[in-house]
Structure formats: structure tokens, C-alpha cells
C-alpha positions in Angstrom: -64.2 169.0 72.5 -62.7 165.4 71.2 -64.0 162.1 71.6 -62.2 161.8 75.0 -65.0 162.9 77.1 -67.4 160.4 75.5 -65.1 157.6 75.9 -64.3 158.9 79.8 -68.1 158.9 80.5 -68.9 155.5 78.9 -65.8 154.0 80.7 -66.9 155.1 84.1 -70.3 154.0 83.4 -69.3 150.4 82.2 -67.6 150.1 85.6 -71.1 151.1 87.4 -72.8 148.7 85.2 -70.2 145.7 86.1 -70.3 146.4 89.7 -74.3 146.6 89.6 -74.4 143.2 87.8 -74.7 139.7 88.6 -70.9 139.4 88.1 -69.5 142.5 89.8 -65.8 141.3 89.5 -65.9 140.6 85.8 -62.8 142.3 84.4 -62.9 145.0 81.8 -60.6 145.3 78.9 -60.4 148.9 78.4 -58.7 150.7 75.0 -55.0 151.3 75.2 -54.4 149.5 78.2 -52.3 146.3 78.9 -54.7 143.6 79.7 -54.1 139.7 80.4 -57.1 137.8 80.2 -58.0 136.1 83.5 -57.6 132.3 83.9 -61.1 131.6 83.3 -61.3 133.6 80.3 -64.3 135.6 81.2 -64.2 139.2 80.7 -65.8 142.4 78.9 -64.3 144.4 76.3 -65.2 147.8 75.2 -65.3 149.0 71.5 -66.0 152.6 70.5 -67.5 153.5 67.0 -68.0 157.1 66.7 -70.2 158.6 63.9 -69.9 162.2 64.2 -71.6 163.7 61.3 -70.0 166.9 59.6 -71.7 170.1 60.2 -74.5 169.1 62.4 -75.2 171.6 65.2 -77.8 172.7 67.5 -77.1 176.3 68.0 -73.5 176.4 68.8 -73.2 172.9 69.9 -72.0 170.0 67.9 -73.6 166.5 67.5 -71.6 163.7 68.6 -72.9 160.4 68.3 -72.1 156.5 67.6 -72.3 153.3 69.0 -70.4 151.6 72.2 -70.1 148.0 71.9 -69.6 145.7 75.0 -68.3 142.3 74.0 -68.4 139.5 76.6 -65.5 137.0 76.1 -66.5 133.6 77.3 -64.7 130.2 77.2 -66.3 127.2 75.3 -66.9 125.6 78.5 -69.5 122.8 77.2 -71.9 124.5 79.7 -74.3 126.0 77.1 -75.2 129.5 76.3 -77.5 130.6 79.1 -74.9 131.7 81.6 -73.0 134.1 79.4 -76.2 135.3 77.9 -77.4 136.2 81.6 -74.0 138.1 82.1 -74.1 140.5 79.2 -77.8 141.0 79.8 -77.0 142.0 83.4 -74.5 144.3 82.3 -76.2 145.8 79.4 -79.4 146.4 81.3 -77.7 149.3 83.0 -77.9 151.2 79.7 -81.6 151.7 79.4 -83.1 153.9 76.6 -83.1 157.5 77.5 -80.4 156.9 80.4 -78.5 160.1 80.8 -74.8 159.7 81.7 -73.3 162.8 83.5 -69.8 163.4 83.7 -68.1 166.2 85.6 -65.4 167.8 83.6 -64.2 170.2 86.6 -61.7 169.0 89.0 -63.8 170.2 92.0 -65.5 166.6 92.2 -62.5 165.0 91.1 -64.1 164.2 87.6 -66.6 162.0 89.4 -69.6 160.6 87.5 -73.2 161.4 88.8 -76.4 160.3 87.4 -78.7 163.1 87.7 -81.4 164.3 85.1 -81.1 168.0 86.3 -78.1 169.0 84.3 -79.2 172.7 83.9 -79.1 173.2 87.7 -75.6 171.8 87.8 -74.4 174.1 85.3 -76.1 176.9 87.0 -74.1 176.3 90.0 -70.7 176.3 88.4 -70.2 172.7 87.4 -69.1 171.9 83.7 -71.0 168.7 83.3 -70.9 166.7 80.0 -74.2 164.8 79.4 -74.3 161.5 77.1 -77.5 160.0 76.2 -78.4 156.4 75.5 -81.2 156.8 72.9 -82.0 152.9 72.1 -82.2 149.9 74.1 -79.1 147.8 74.1 -79.0 145.5 71.2 -77.5 141.9 71.7 -76.0 140.8 68.4 -75.2 137.2 67.1 -72.9 135.5 69.2 -69.5 134.6 67.4 -67.3 131.5 68.0 -63.5 132.2 67.8 -61.6 129.3 68.5 -61.7 128.5 72.3 -64.1 131.3 73.1 -67.4 132.7 72.1 -68.0 136.4 71.8 -71.5 138.0 72.9 -71.5 141.7 71.5 -74.0 144.2 72.4 -74.3 147.6 71.0 -75.7 150.9 72.5 -76.4 153.9 70.7 -75.4 157.3 72.2 -75.8 161.0 71.3 -74.5 164.1 72.7 -74.5 167.8 71.9 -71.5 169.8 73.1 -69.8 173.1 72.1 
């Protein structure tokens, strides 16, 4: 397995997180995609920081772990810090500790994502399911002023075992 499944799973999850947040139309900047910031300069960016240790297995499954960082870009609009903090908190609250993100790797379900804690049942009925576990609460890091905008980063630690 490559990190592709990890990234696909998280990208689908961030779409769901934004859709369920208090700003459901917030644009998302995905890695490797052309992106033009919106006129209001408000969007979220995904950063993938893998930390896969060498030689760490559970049976035949390798450990994949690391951090996903969401960075909220917000213009310095002289309205204070509260609105952007509420936005990034609303989006990141989707990734609670112990949240299991499941991603179907079979084309049967069009690679659709499903939130379900019964992965064994899904595997038993013939679906190949990739599970990604969020194992810490999202952590808001210090905001960063960068020219005409301020960045609000949040980190989420993930872990998965996969053959």
C-alpha cells in the first residue's frame, strides 16, 4: 500500500467535515490541484505529514501513521480572531478522538466513503475496506500572520495498519 489510500480517505473526510460545518461552502485547497483563492480569501488547505516507521508490523500489516494539518486561510479584515477560530473549530470538530474513517477500495461502491465501526462485517461480505483512525483530539496551533492573511493551523494524528 502507498500513502494514496490515506490521502484519499482524509480528502473525502475533509469534504464531509466542511459540508457539516458552520461554513459548508468553504473552498478546499487539495494537494496537486490548481487552486485560485476565492475573492474573500477564506479557504482551508490540506497538508499531509506522514511518519511511517520502518519495520513496524502487526502480523502482516504495516503501520501507517502521521499528521494531517488543516490550515484555515483568513484575511486580516480587522474583525478580530473569533470568527476564524469558530470556523476552524467547526471543521476540525468532525475529527474526534477515536473516529474511524472508512474508505471502500472496491469499485462496487464507486470508492464511496462510509462511517461504520463494523469493519470486520464489511470485509466478511466481500468489501475491501481501508480504515484510518484519528487517535488524538484535533490540536489548534498558534495562528500565523502572513502578509494580508492569518493562518489558523489544526493538526490531527492518524494511524492505520494495512497489508
